DRENPA-3360 file (N, C-alpha, C; in nm, 2 decimals, always signed):
BEGIN
1 = LEEYTMAM = +10.17/+11.25/+10.97/+10.11/+11.15/+10.98/+10.15/+11.09/+11.14 ~ +10.06/+11.10/+11.21/+10.09/+11.06/+11.36/+10.08/+10.90/+11.38 ~ +10.19/+10.86/+11.44/+10.21/+10.71/+11.46/+10.12/+10.67/+11.60 ~ +10.03/+10.57/+11.56/+9.94/+10.52/+11.69/+10.01/+10.43/+11.75 ~ +10.04/+10.42/+11.85/+10.08/+10.30/+11.93/+9.98/+10.27/+12.05 ~ +9.96/+10.13/+12.09/+9.86/+10.10/+12.20/+9.96/+10.02/+12.29 ~ +9.98/+10.07/+12.41/+10.06/+10.03/+12.52/+10.01/+9.90/+12.54 ~ +10.09/+9.81/+12.63/+10.04/+9.69/+12.70/+10.04/+9.71/+12.82;
9 = SHEKIMTF = +9.91/+9.65/+12.88/+9.92/+9.67/+13.04/+10.00/+9.57/+13.11 ~ +10.03/+9.61/+13.23/+10.12/+9.51/+13.34/+10.03/+9.40/+13.32 ~ +9.90/+9.37/+13.35/+9.82/+9.26/+13.36/+9.85/+9.18/+13.24 ~ +9.84/+9.24/+13.11/+9.84/+9.16/+13.00/+9.97/+9.09/+12.98 ~ +10.07/+9.15/+13.02/+10.21/+9.12/+13.01/+10.22/+9.00/+13.11 ~ +10.20/+9.02/+13.24/+10.19/+8.92/+13.34/+10.13/+8.78/+13.30 ~ +9.99/+8.82/+13.25/+9.90/+8.69/+13.19/+9.99/+8.61/+13.09 ~ +10.04/+8.70/+12.99/+10.13/+8.62/+12.89/+10.23/+8.52/+12.94;
17 = LKETFPDA = +10.31/+8.59/+13.03/+10.43/+8.51/+13.11/+10.38/+8.39/+13.20 ~ +10.28/+8.41/+13.26/+10.23/+8.32/+13.37/+10.17/+8.20/+13.29 ~ +10.12/+8.23/+13.15/+10.06/+8.14/+13.07/+10.19/+8.04/+13.02 ~ +10.30/+8.09/+12.99/+10.38/+8.02/+12.93/+10.50/+7.98/+13.05 ~ +10.53/+8.04/+13.16/+10.61/+7.99/+13.27/+10.51/+7.98/+13.40 ~ +10.42/+7.88/+13.42/+10.33/+7.87/+13.53/+10.41/+7.87/+13.65 ~ +10.52/+7.81/+13.66/+10.62/+7.78/+13.77/+10.68/+7.91/+13.82 ~ +10.70/+8.00/+13.72/+10.77/+8.14/+13.75/+10.75/+8.23/+13.84;
25 = HVDLKDLV = +10.85/+8.29/+13.90/+10.86/+8.43/+13.98/+10.86/+8.53/+13.88 ~ +10.78/+8.61/+13.85/+10.80/+8.72/+13.78/+10.80/+8.85/+13.85 ~ +10.88/+8.93/+13.83/+10.87/+9.06/+13.89/+10.90/+9.16/+13.76 ~ +10.78/+9.22/+13.76/+10.75/+9.32/+13.64/+10.74/+9.44/+13.68 ~ +10.81/+9.54/+13.66/+10.81/+9.68/+13.67/+10.78/+9.79/+13.57 ~ +10.70/+9.86/+13.59/+10.66/+9.98/+13.48/+10.76/+10.08/+13.50 ~ +10.85/+10.09/+13.43/+10.96/+10.20/+13.45/+10.95/+10.35/+13.47 ~ +10.85/+10.39/+13.38/+10.82/+10.53/+13.36/+10.69/+10.56/+13.39;
33 = GDNDHFAV = +10.60/+10.44/+13.42/+10.45/+10.48/+13.42/+10.36/+10.49/+13.30 ~ +10.43/+10.47/+13.18/+10.35/+10.47/+13.05/+10.30/+10.35/+13.00 ~ +10.30/+10.23/+13.08/+10.27/+10.10/+13.01/+10.36/+10.07/+12.88 ~ +10.49/+10.12/+12.86/+10.55/+10.11/+12.74/+10.68/+10.06/+12.77 ~ +10.76/+10.09/+12.88/+10.89/+10.08/+12.91/+10.89/+9.98/+13.05 ~ +10.94/+9.87/+13.05/+10.92/+9.77/+13.14/+11.06/+9.70/+13.18 ~ +11.06/+9.68/+13.29/+11.19/+9.58/+13.32/+11.12/+9.46/+13.41 ~ +11.16/+9.35/+13.36/+11.11/+9.23/+13.42/+11.24/+9.12/+13.45;
41 = TITSKSFL = +11.23/+9.07/+13.56/+11.30/+8.94/+13.62/+11.20/+8.82/+13.62 ~ +11.25/+8.72/+13.53/+11.16/+8.59/+13.55/+11.26/+8.48/+13.59 ~ +11.21/+8.40/+13.72/+11.28/+8.30/+13.75/+11.20/+8.17/+13.73 ~ +11.24/+8.07/+13.67/+11.17/+7.97/+13.62/+11.27/+7.84/+13.58 ~ +11.19/+7.72/+13.62/+11.28/+7.59/+13.61/+11.28/+7.56/+13.45 ~ +11.19/+7.64/+13.37/+11.20/+7.61/+13.22/+11.32/+7.66/+13.16 ~ +11.41/+7.74/+13.22/+11.54/+7.80/+13.18/+11.66/+7.70/+13.18 ~ +11.63/+7.60/+13.28/+11.73/+7.52/+13.30/+11.80/+7.44/+13.17;
49 = GKTRIEQH = +11.94/+7.44/+13.16/+11.98/+7.38/+13.03/+12.00/+7.47/+12.92 ~ +11.91/+7.59/+12.91/+11.91/+7.69/+12.80/+12.02/+7.80/+12.81 ~ +12.07/+7.84/+12.71/+12.15/+7.96/+12.71/+12.08/+8.07/+12.74 ~ +12.16/+8.19/+12.76/+12.07/+8.31/+12.78/+12.00/+8.35/+12.68 ~ +12.04/+8.35/+12.55/+11.98/+8.37/+12.43/+11.85/+8.30/+12.41 ~ +11.85/+8.16/+12.42/+11.75/+8.07/+12.43/+11.63/+8.11/+12.56 ~ +11.69/+8.15/+12.66/+11.60/+8.18/+12.77/+11.52/+8.31/+12.69 ~ +11.57/+8.42/+12.65/+11.51/+8.52/+12.63/+11.43/+8.52/+12.50;
57 = KMVYEALQ = +11.46/+8.44/+12.42/+11.39/+8.40/+12.30/+11.25/+8.33/+12.36 ~ +11.25/+8.26/+12.45/+11.14/+8.19/+12.50/+11.04/+8.29/+12.54 ~ +11.13/+8.40/+12.62/+11.01/+8.51/+12.69/+10.95/+8.59/+12.56 ~ +11.04/+8.62/+12.45/+10.97/+8.70/+12.34/+10.88/+8.62/+12.29 ~ +10.89/+8.49/+12.27/+10.79/+8.42/+12.21/+10.66/+8.40/+12.30 ~ +10.69/+8.41/+12.44/+10.56/+8.42/+12.53/+10.47/+8.51/+12.51 ~ +10.54/+8.66/+12.47/+10.48/+8.78/+12.43/+10.39/+8.78/+12.31 ~ +10.39/+8.68/+12.24/+10.33/+8.64/+12.12/+10.34/+8.76/+12.01;
65 = GHMGTTLH = +10.45/+8.84/+11.97/+10.48/+8.90/+11.88/+10.44/+9.06/+11.93 ~ +10.42/+9.09/+12.06/+10.37/+9.21/+12.09/+10.52/+9.29/+12.13 ~ +10.62/+9.20/+12.15/+10.77/+9.30/+12.17/+10.81/+9.37/+12.03 ~ +10.83/+9.50/+12.05/+10.86/+9.59/+11.96/+10.73/+9.65/+11.90 ~ +10.62/+9.59/+11.92/+10.51/+9.67/+11.87/+10.40/+9.72/+12.00 ~ +10.34/+9.66/+12.04/+10.25/+9.72/+12.16/+10.33/+9.73/+12.27 ~ +10.45/+9.65/+12.29/+10.54/+9.65/+12.39/+10.66/+9.71/+12.34 ~ +10.69/+9.84/+12.36/+10.80/+9.90/+12.31/+10.94/+9.87/+12.36;
73 = ALSLKTQI = +10.96/+9.88/+12.49/+11.08/+9.86/+12.57/+11.06/+9.74/+12.66 ~ +11.15/+9.67/+12.69/+11.15/+9.56/+12.78/+11.30/+9.51/+12.81 ~ +11.34/+9.55/+12.94/+11.47/+9.53/+13.02/+11.45/+9.38/+13.08 ~ +11.51/+9.29/+13.02/+11.49/+9.14/+13.02/+11.60/+9.08/+13.13 ~ +11.56/+9.00/+13.23/+11.65/+8.92/+13.32/+11.59/+8.79/+13.33 ~ +11.66/+8.67/+13.28/+11.60/+8.56/+13.31/+11.71/+8.49/+13.39 ~ +11.65/+8.39/+13.49/+11.73/+8.30/+13.59/+11.65/+8.20/+13.62 ~ +11.73/+8.10/+13.68/+11.70/+7.96/+13.72/+11.67/+7.98/+13.87;
81 = PKE = +11.58/+7.90/+13.92/+11.57/+7.94/+14.06/+11.70/+7.86/+14.14 ~ +11.74/+7.90/+14.24/+11.84/+7.83/+14.33/+11.77/+7.73/+14.41 ~ +11.82/+7.62/+14.40/+11.80/+7.49/+14.49/+11.80/+7.52/+14.63;
% end
């Protein structure tokens, strides 16, 4: 039985992230060109006062359940803008 997985496009990930974090600077890179392994750095005021775990949870929630399914691997870095 072949496992069928549908990759998620760069544009789709950006849409999810920009909807949730409209103020954010998002740097998203497709690591191997397969729409399946990404690295993202998100800089947003939304993360102010949140722990790293809470910040990452916010990003996973923004991806609406696609993490681990249509989106296989995401290297995630969150940060607060420097004033």
